[in-house]
N, C-alpha and C positions, 0 to 999 in steps of 0.2 A: 697315406700322407706321411712320407718319411721325414728325416731330419731336414730342416729348411736350408736351402742353399745359402741364404744370407749368413747363417751361423758358420758355415764352412768358410766363407769369406772373412768373417770376423774372428775366426778361431785363434789366430796368432795374437790378435790384439787383446782378446779376453784372457788368453793364457798369460800374457804379460801383466795384466792387472792382477791375476790370481797369484802370480809369483811375487809381485811386489807386496801384496798383502801377506803372503807367506813369510817374507823376510822381516815383516814388521808386525808380529803378533801383539795383541793387546788383550788384557784380561777383564772379564766381567763388564762393569760399566765404564771402564777406563779406555774406551775405544775412540779416543779423541782424533787420532790421526786417521783411523779407518773411516769414522763418521764424516770427517771433513772431506776425505777423498771421494766418498760416495756422494755427498751433497754436491761437490764440485762437478762430478761427472753427470749427475742427473740434470743439473742446470745446463751443462754444455749440450746434453742431448736435446734440450728444448722442452723439458717437462713443464707442464702448465703451472705447477706449484711444487716447491721443494721446502719442506719444513723440517727443521732440526730440533733437538731437545725434547722429543717425545719419548717418555720413559727414560728421562735423564739424557742419554746420548743416542737415542734412536733417531732414524731419519726416514721420512716418508716423502715419496714423490707421487704426483698426480699426473696421469696422462689421459687426456680426453680423446675419444674416438672421433672420426669424421662427422658422426651424427650422435645424437643422444635421444632418439625416440623411445628407447626402452627404459631409460632412467635407471638402468642397472649399474651397480658398482661392485667390481671384483677386486679383492685384495690378494696379493702375492707376497709371501714372507720368506726372507732369508735371515739367518743368524750371522753375527759378525765376530764374536769373541773367540779367543784361543784358550789354551789350557796351561796350567803351571807345570810343564814337563820340559826337561832338557832334551832338545832334539838330537837324534842320532841317525838321521837319514843320509847324511853325507852329500846331499845335493848342493850345487853351487849357489842356489838361492835359499839356503837354510836360514833359519831364524837368526837375526842379529841381536836378539834380546835374550840374555842369559836366563834360563829357567822358565822360558815361555815358548810355546810353539803351537802351530795350527795342527793339532793331533786329532781333530775330529772333522776336518774338511770344511769348516765354516768359511775359510778363504775361497774355496770352490763354490760354495753356495752363494756367497756375496758376488763373486765374479759372474756366475751364471745369471743371477737376477739382474745385474747391471747389463749384461749382454741382451737379455730379453727386453729390458727397459729401453735400451738404445734402438732396438728393432721396432718396438711398439711406438716409440716417439717418431721414428722415421715414417712408418707406414700408416699408422692410425686406422688400419682396416678393420674397424669394429664399431659397434653402435652402443655407446655407454662410456664408462670410465674405468680405467685400470689404476689401482693404487699399489705401488711397490713399497714394501715395508722392510726396512733393514733394522734388525733388532739386536741390541747388546745383551750380554749377560744371560745367555741360555745355559751356560755351564754352572748352574747352581745359584745364580743370582735372581732368577725369576724376572728377567727382562720383559718377557711376554706379558706377565701380570702387570708390570709397571706401565707398559704402553697402553694396555687396556684401561688401567686405573686413571691414566691421563685423558681418557675419553676419546681415544683414537678412532674406535669404531663409529661413534656418533659424529665426531667432528668431520670425518671424511665420508660418511654415509655408506660405509662398507656393508654389503649385504651377504657376501660369501667370502671365505678366505681359504687359500691353498698354500701348502708348504711341501718341502722336499728335503730328503737327506740322502747323501751318498752312502753306499753300503758295500764295504769290502767283502770279497768272496762271491758276490753276485756277478754274473757275466757283464762285462763292460757295456754300459748304455742300455741295459735291460731294466724293466720296471717290475715292482711288486707292491701290492697294496692289500688291505683287508678292511671290511666295514666293522663298525662297532669298536669295542675296546682293542687298542693296538699297542700302545706303550703303557708301562705300569705307573701307578702312583709311587712316588719315591719319598718315603718318610725317614726321619732320622731320630735316633734316641741316644740319651746318655743316662746311665744308671750309676749313681754314686752309692757305694756300699761303705757304711761306717761301722767299725767294730771296736775292739780294744787292742791296740798294738802292744808290742812287747818284745822280749828277747826270744829269738828263734829256739833257744834251748829250753824255754819254759812255755810251750804252747798252751798248757793247762791254765796259765794265768791270763790268757788272751781270748779274744773272740776273733779268730783268724779270718780276715777278710779275703785272703786269697782262696781259701777253701770255699767260703760262702759264694764269692763271685764265680768260681769254677762251676759250682752247682747251678748257678743261674745261667751260665753260658750253655751248659748241656740241656737244662730243662727248657730253655727258650726254643730249642729245636722241636719240642713236642707240640708247639703251636701249629706248625705245619703238618706234623706227622699224626697228631692225635686230636687236635681241636678243629682243624679246617677240613671241610669236605674234600676228599681226595681228587675230585674233578675240578676244584678251584685252584687258581694259581696264587701261590704265596711264597715269598722267600724272607727268612729272618736271618740276618748275618751279623754276628758280633765281630767287629773289625779292629777293635783296640782294647787292650787290657793294660791299664796304667796304674801302677802301685805308687803310693805316696812316699815310700822309701825304696831306694835302689840298693841298699846294703844287703850283704849275704846273710847277716845274722839278725835281721830285724823282721818281725812280722808287722806288716804295715797297718797303720790305723785306718787308712782309706784305700779303696780301689775304685777307679773309674772305668766303666765299660762304655764303649761307643759302638754304634752300628747303624744298620739301615734295614728297613722293611719295604718290600715290594709287593704290591697287590694289584689285582685287575678289577676290583669292584669295591664299592663303598662298604658293602657288608663285610668283606674280608679285611678292609682297612679298620673298621670298627672292632672286629674280633681281635685283630693283631694288637691294637693299642690296649684293649681291655685285658687280654690275657697276659701280655708282657708285664703290665703293671702288677697284675695279681701274682704272677710267677715270681717276680723279683722281690716284692714286699713279703710274700708268704715264705719263701725260702729264707730270706734274711731273718725274719722273725723267728723261724724255727731254730736258728743257730744263736739267737740272742743278739743279732745285729740289726741294722736298719738300712733300708734301701730307699733312695729317692729317685724317682723316674721322671725324666724330662723328655716327653715325646712330642716331636714337632712334625706336623703335617706339611710337607713341602709340595712338590708338583702333584696335581691330581692325575687320575687315569686319563690318558689321551684317547678320546673317542671319535672315530671317524663317522660322519653322518652318511646314511645309506645312499640317498640320491646323489650326493656330491661325490661319494666314493665310486659309484657306478660310472658317473660321468668322467671322473679323473682316470679311471681304468680304460675307458674307451679312447680317450685322448692318447694315453700311453700306447695302446694297441696301434693307433694310427701312426705314431712316431716310430715305434720300435718293432711293430709287427705282432707283439704279444704283451700281455701283462699277467703275471702270475699272482696267486694268492700268497701274501706274505705271512710268515709265522708270527705268533705273539712275541713281543719283545719286552723283557723284564727291566730293561733300561728305562730311564725317564726322558721326557721331552716337554719343555714348557710351552710349546705350541698348543698344548692342552688348554691353556688359559684362553687362547684366541678361539679355539673350537667350543669352549663353553659360552663364549659371547655371540658367535655367529656359526651358522652351518658351514661345513667345508670338509676338506680331506687332506691327508698327508700321505705322501708316496715315497718309496725308496727307489733310487736309481743306482744301478750297478757300477761299482768302482773297479771291478776286475780283481785279479789275484793280488795279494800283498798283505801287509801287516794290518791288523784290526785297528779300529779307532781307539784313541786313548793310549796308543803304543808309541814309544819314542821313535820307531822306525816307520810309522805311518806317513803316507803322503797322498794327497788327493791326486787322482789320475786326470790329467788335462784332456785326455781323449774322451772323457765323459761330457765335456762341455757342450758340444752340439746337441746331444740328446736332451740334456737338462734344459738348455735354453729353449729348444723347440717345444718341449712339454709346457713350459710356462707361457710361451707365446701363444700356443694353441689353446691353452685353457681360456685365455682372453678371447681369441678370435672365434672359438667354437661356442663359448658361453654367451658371447655378445656378438652374434653374427652381424655383419655389415648390412645396413638397410639397403633394399633394392633400389 
């Protein structure tokens, strides 16, 4: 079952949607233009219900099959938001918004799910209900959590949910997936080190926070190398070192460290938080300083459910001829919140060669559209086969 012919026919139209979205990127929950465009198109397709304002600016469309003997409801989710990056692609449809661009392909995800929605609303060749979910604020805002907290799953009776992400470097239109833990939990931390500031020529009269903080940065790496089991995945990265003074001759009173922790299990997550607090406060105390640790648990581990992952892989095989096992990804994905609410699966579709996501030269490959649309449509038609 290769790419559906209808998506070859719709390819130019879907591409035009995608490029319009690319020109007008919107950040986090401020997807007002995007959300309005999505809602307008879903209504024009003839969706049975279009609801806006789910999770602040999320949009949900309901498409009923020709029959509903099964009573089953399948959710399909795409993210809509962009990133605060200045685009450097040079394409003629580049971002018109300074400092914002679709550097992760959410414009492509939205366009592909719109294409699948148009096809499903046209054909309705399934028994049950398809719910198309357009989510804001995947890039750090937790839009998936907000939509779930708004009661989306219960309101629309969603029983399973499926998502997709383009993947630069994978062959164009190919698929990869894995069961179980797939994307990492993404926690953030701030460590404020307070000492005694003073003149740089008189360090003996100070408690030097730059020295204290430097020891904390180095010691934090032992969480992965000496506290965690070597077979477990964990990353502890300190990404900012900010001193309260910028002068050349002042030992600062305070230093702020910022960073992220990535883990693949609740056990590693607990370990990282406990050890980071112990390392920071213990080292600071040993120098006569004080460390205050603010540790925030952000996105949880994204876990694919076994049965749904197997099904999603089989659909991908029918569309593309094969589906590979994907590697673990230490990046985060807030589709994790939806997979905590309902069984489902998340798959990668190849974007071909080119810049990685979150890079100013990244661009979604429009030639991936037919494969992505076909996978979403087939998820519905195969999971909810038409009644005889």
